[in-house]
C-alpha positions, -999 to 999 in steps of 0.1 A, spaced: -140 -113 0 -123 -80 -14 -95 -80 -39 -73 -52 -51 -44 -51 -77 -12 -32 -67 8 -22 -98 42 -36 -93 62 -7 -89 99 4 -82 108 -22 -57 126 -55 -54 94 -76 -57 93 -71 -95 113 -95 -116 127 -73 -142 148 -99 -159 118 -120 -169 113 -116 -207 75 -110 -200 84 -80 -180 75 -46 -196 76 -9 -191 64 7 -160 61 41 -176 41 33 -208 4 37 -204 -3 3 -221 12 -13 -190 -12 6 -166 -41 -3 -190 -32 -39 -191 -30 -44 -154 -62 -23 -148 -83 -41 -175 -72 -75 -160 -83 -65 -125 -116 -52 -138 -121 -85 -159 -115 -102 -125 -142 -80 -108 -115 -66 -84 -125 -38 -61 -99 -14 -70 -65 -8 -88 -38 7 -65 -7 29 -72 21 36 -49 42 68 -52 77 83 -46 86 118 -43 124 116 -49 148 90 -65 163 71 -37 200 69 -30 222 41 -19 257 48 -9 256 83 -27 242 67 -59 208 66 -75 191 33 -65 191 11 -95 154 3 -94 144 40 -96 159 47 -129 127 31 -144 108 61 -130 77 66 -111 49 86 -127 26 108 -106 -5 86 -94 -35 108 -100 -26 116 -137 -24 78 -145 -56 71 -127 -75 99 -145 -63 83 -177 -74 49 -165 -108 62 -156 -115 66 -194 -107 29 -202 -123 12 -173 -160 12 -162 -163 -2 -126 -127 -6 -112 -120 15 -82 -88 38 -87 -66 43 -55 -37 68 -56 -11 71 -30 -5 107 -22 17 122 4 1 144 31 33 160 40 41 177 8 6 185 -4 -22 209 8 -57 200 17 -75 223 -8 -53 213 -39 -55 175 -31 -92 174 -21 -98 192 -56 -77 167 -75 -93 136 -58 -131 151 -61 -122 156 -99 -110 120 -103 -142 107 -84 -164 128 -109 -145 117 -140 -147 80 -129 -183 82 -116 -175 76 -82 -143 52 -81 -117 75 -64 -95 64 -33 -67 80 -15 -39 61 2 -27 85 28 11 85 34 35 107 48 74 114 48 96 124 77 129 129 59 147 160 50 161 140 19 126 140 3 118 175 16 147 190 -4 126 185 -35 98 209 -21 99 246 -15 93 240 21 124 218 24 131 201 56 106 179 71 82 173 99 93 159 133 84 122 137 58 134 164 40 151 137 36 121 114 2 105 108 3 92 144 -22 94 173 -5 115 201 -34 106 224 -68 91 217 -104 103 221 -108 79 251 -80 97 271 -89 132 261 -55 137 244 -48 156 212 -63 131 187 -45 136 154 -14 150 138 -9 167 105 -22 137 84 -53 133 105 -61 170 102 -54 168 67 -80 142 60 -104 159 83 -99 192 63 -103 174 29 -136 160 42 -148 195 52 -141 206 16 -160 178 2 -189 185 25 -190 222 15 -211 213 -13 -246 201 -4 -259 168 -18 -283 188 -39 -254 207 -55 -252 240 -37 -219 255 -28 -213 268 7 -182 288 21 -157 266 42 -134 278 71 -110 255 87 -86 268 116 -64 242 131 -28 233 142 -16 227 108 -41 243 83 -58 277 84 -78 281 52 -113 295 41 -130 302 8 -152 282 -15 -145 248 -30 -147 245 -69 -159 209 -72 -195 198 -63 -199 169 -40 -186 139 -56 -207 108 -68 -197 86 -36 -198 115 -12 -161 113 -3 -132 94 -21 -124 62 0 -95 68 23 -69 41 26 -41 39 52 -12 17 55 1 12 92 11 -16 114 23 3 146 -1 9 173 -5 48 164 -11 37 128 -39 11 138 -54 40 159 -52 63 130 -69 37 107 -96 30 132 -105 66 135 -102 78 100 -98 53 72 -121 31 52 -94 5 43 -62 -4 60 -33 -18 39 -12 -41 61 17 -65 58 2 -93 81 4 -121 56 3 -153 79 -29 -166 93 -20 -162 130 -6 -126 127 -35 -117 104 -60 -129 131 -42 -109 160 -40 -77 138 -78 -80 127 -90 -86 162 -69 -55 175 -78 -30 149 -116 -40 147 -118 -37 185 -107 0 182 -135 10 160 -161 13 188 -143 41 204 -149 63 173 -186 54 169 -178 31 142 -188 -5 131 -164 -33 124 -175 -34 89 -167 3 85 -130 -6 80 -118 -31 56 -86 -50 64 -66 -59 33 -31 -72 37 -8 -69 8 0 -105 -5 18 -122 -34 4 -154 -52 26 -180 -69 7 -208 -89 16 -240 -104 -4 -269 -119 4 -288 -86 15 -275 -51 50 -289 -57 54 -273 -90 41 -240 -74 68 -244 -46 95 -247 -73 82 -215 -92 82 -196 -58 118 -205 -51 128 -196 -85 111 -162 -83 128 -156 -50 161 -164 -65 154 -138 -93 141 -112 -69 172 -114 -48 202 -113 -73 237 -113 -58 235 -74 -61 203 -71 -44 215 -94 -16 243 -70 -7 219 -39 -11 195 -56 14 224 -62 38 236 -27 35 201 -14 44 203 -33 77 240 -27 84 240 8 74 276 2 61 293 -2 26 295 -40 22 302 -40 -14 336 -59 -8 317 -89 7 308 -120 -14 272 -127 -17 277 -163 -15 300 -158 17 291 -155 53 274 -124 69 295 -95 84 309 -102 118 306 -63 127 275 -46 140 252 -23 121 261 15 120 232 30 139 238 65 129 243 58 91 230 78 63 240 53 37 205 48 24 183 79 17 146 79 8 138 44 18 121 31 50 147 25 75 151 -6 95 134 0 130 159 -21 150 190 -29 129 207 -48 159 177 -70 164 174 -77 126 213 -82 123 211 -107 152 180 -127 137 198 -130 105 231 -142 121 211 -169 139 195 -179 109 226 -180 88 244 -200 115 217 -226 121 213 -234 86 246 -226 72 234 -199 48 254 -174 27 244 -138 26 222 -143 -4 204 -174 10 199 -155 42 183 -125 26 160 -148 4 148 -167 35 146 -136 58 126 -115 32 104 -140 18 75 -124 -1 54 -153 -14 22 -154 8 1 -181 -11 19 -208 -30 0 -237 -46 -23 -249 -74 -53 -226 -82 -75 -249 -58 -51 -246 -29 -47 -210 -33 -83 -203 -35 -91 -226 -4 -62 -206 16 -76 -173 5 -112 -183 16 -99 -194 49 -83 -162 58 -115 -143 54 -137 -169 68 -115 -169 100 -113 -132 104 -76 -128 93 -85 -103 66 -115 -88 47 -96 -92 14 -63 -88 -1 -43 -64 -23 -23 -86 -46 13 -75 -55 23 -94 -86 61 -98 -96 56 -91 -133 47 -59 -150 20 -58 -164 9 -94 -169 14 -106 -134 -25 -110 -125 -33 -128 -157 -31 -164 -142 -47 -155 -110 -77 -139 -126 -81 -166 -152 -74 -196 -128 -82 -186 -92 -110 -162 -95 -135 -185 -112 -128 -209 -83 -135 -182 -57 -167 -173 -76 -176 -212 -75 -172 -211 -39 -193 -181 -34 -163 -164 -19 -161 -137 -43 -185 -118 -66 -194 -130 -103 -204 -95 -113 -204 -60 -100 -235 -51 -82 -228 -13 -79 -210 13 -98 -189 31 -71 -160 19 -52 -179 24 -18 -206 -1 -33 -177 -27 -41 -164 -25 -5 -198 -24 12 -191 10 26 -220 35 33 -219 69 17 -207 94 44 -234 113 61 -232 150 48 -219 173 75 -227 206 61 
């Protein structure tokens, strides 16, 4: 299986009140988690990104005050203190340009001797766009979605797809033997020409990661990505997602192993399964404080619910579908459906607002003793529910320590995970072939 480490960022997963929690700005925190992941022989270290401090009801979102450093800068520094670990940066394709970003990624790939990866994301909101000279935003139809498909002859990709294709053209403008050639790209979103400044990188192209669960996102991943980061954490949902995405690859001349499916998961350990369940319940209680429960409720309802008691019942009013209460966060796709689901759960179990949020937004994917977790992880991969996992710990920066010390050795004993790195590049870790040069 493949394993990656997600640095716990500005989100409600992290338990900041735990005395072991440290800074998420200090380089020592990034270094600790990265060194732990490399000690565990993980494939890569993964950083998220945010381009604007989020707002909630006109105020800066509390979690954002800790800050969010720029991903590639951090990873360039980590390249100097790691040797084999892949380094994956989340970089927005909406507010960057292909030449500049391709150059930065190629630079990281050279500095790290072939360990760079790019998680492609976009932004559709004018709120984020206000931070940039361009301002505004792209229409939702111009997000990284597939408007048609190669099978139907429709326009295959939008700006993000063209962005990735253009970056790959730039990386291919240098021959494998080190000769620079001029490039020209003319398309719907980009019209550029010139000469690229960075020679072909050690792994040909940096690895491309994409997060997307919608039909359009799955098609984009099948056509373009090397790794897809998904939320499907249950066995049944994982198998369905895995089968669907892998089946799409043939239309693009790709093989099943050309795309690795890696859901983001959390792990809670205990000496026994019962103790792990107790630990998981306590972690969820800390993640969903009374304040966070109301914030989660407001994100669904789109209304100021600060007067409601977190230990009281859910609102009997419907969500405001036109609300702009929350800015810079992913919007709930169908607030009415989510509200109805939460009400039904609350009424069936007699749950308060806080308890409803805790149960409705459960994050722990694998809970148990080290032996139980190792067996469950192996089962996911063995039964085609995933190719591996991106672990999202709840502590910064020591949240992977127990997993690496207690679970990884068991996976190695089972033959389910590597005992040593066998290659030096991220592509070699993931079992991905170097891209064919298209000069």
